[in-house]
N, C-alpha and C positions, 0 to 999 in steps of 0.2 A: 504493500500500500504506500510505497514511496511516492511522493515526498511527504505525505501527511504523517506516516509512521515509518520508522526505520527499523532495520534488523537490530535486535538487542533492546528495543524499547519495551518496557513493561506497561501493559495497558490496563486501565481501570474500566470495567464494564458495568453498566447499569441495566438491570432487568427491565423489560418492557411489558407493562400490563395490557396495553392496547396498541396494536400495530398502527392505528391511525395517528399515533403520536410521532411516528417516524417522519423526519423531514426528507423529502425527495427532491434532489437537485444534482446537477453535475458537480464535479470537483471544482473547488474545495468546499462547497456549501452543503451538500447532502450529508446525511448521517452515515457514519461508518458502523456497520453491524458485524456481530460475530454469530455464526450459525454452524450447525452440525452438517457435515458432509452427508449427502443423501444415501450413498451406497456404503459409507463407513462412518457410523454415528459417533465413534470415539474421536474422530479427527475434526478439528475446528477450523473454520475458514473466516478470514476477515476480508470484507469487501464493502464498497459504497453502494447504497441503494439509489437506483436511477428511476425506478418505477414500481408502483404497487397497485394492486387491483383487488376488489372484493368480489369474488365469484363463488357461487354455491355455498354461501354462508361461511366462507373462510377467506382470509387474506392470502394472496400470493405475491411474492416479492421478486423483483428482478434486480440484479446487481452488476457492477462492473468494477474491475480493478482500475486504479487511477492511471496506471502506465499502459493500459490497453485502449484501443479505439473501439473494439467491439464488446458488446455485453457478454457476461458470463452465460454459458449454456449448461444448465443443470438438467440433464436428460436421463439420469440413471436412478430414478426412484424405484423402490421395490414394487409399489403399486401405483395406480393412476392418480390416487389422491395426493401423492407427494409432489408431483410436478404438474404444471399446467402450461400448455402452449408455449413454445419458443423459449424455454429455459427458466420459467418462473418456478420458485420452490414454495412449498406450503409453510405457513406461519409456525407450525409446530417445531420446525427445525431452528427457529430463531432463538438464540441464547440471550442476546442483549445488544445494547448500543455502546460504542466506545465513547466515554465521556472525558477521558484524560489519558495522558501518557507520561511515563517517567523515563527519560532518556538513559540508556546504558544499563539500567538496573536489571533488565531482562537477561543480561549475559550471565548473571550469577546462577539462576536455575538451569540455564542452558549448559554451562560448563560443569556444574555439580551433577547434572543428569548424566553427562558423559562419563565422569569419573566414578561416581558412586555405584554404578551398575557393574563395574569391573570387580571380579571376585578377589583379586590381589589387593585392591584398595580396601575392600571390606575387611579382609584378613588383617591388614596393617592397622586399620582403625581399631579393631578389637584388641590387638596386641598393645597398641599405645594406650588404650583406655585401661587395660589391666595393669600396665606398668605405672600409670599415674595413680590408680587406686592403691596399688601395693606400696608405693612410696608415701602416699598421704595417710593411709590407714593400715599400717603394718600388722596391727593386731588381728585384722581380718584373715590374715594368712598364717597365724600362729607364731608370729615373731613379736618380740618386744621392741619398742621404740628406743633407740640409743639416745642416751643423755649426754650432752656435751659438757654439762657442769658436773664436776666431781661431787659425789655425795659425801657428807661428813661421816667419818669413821668412828 
């Protein structure tokens, strides 16, 4: 969604109670929304709303990425209710509207996600945690804490 959003930006999303509240306009004035991918509900997509319509008692939304000239075409719904004519998607896939962004803060979960899933990193973190606990609380491991002050005899 460059230039409105950059890679590594952390976005703040506000849920939408009524789709009629969404502002429809070309970039940079229309609302940027987050929605679930039709054929893969665990994946989230960020795009700008360029058109919406109310058909068959439901809202259908059409989007376009800011860097593209053509609208997004969402044609891979599981059933006919999920899409409507020429790439509109059903309102049930809408997660919310982007209300703010925090530059660069999104890199933290991106990089942590890459490293934390590595089994070697998990092993090293467990070893480091055990070492810290054993040094701080030696009585947990059956050892007495050494005293640096000589006790009177």
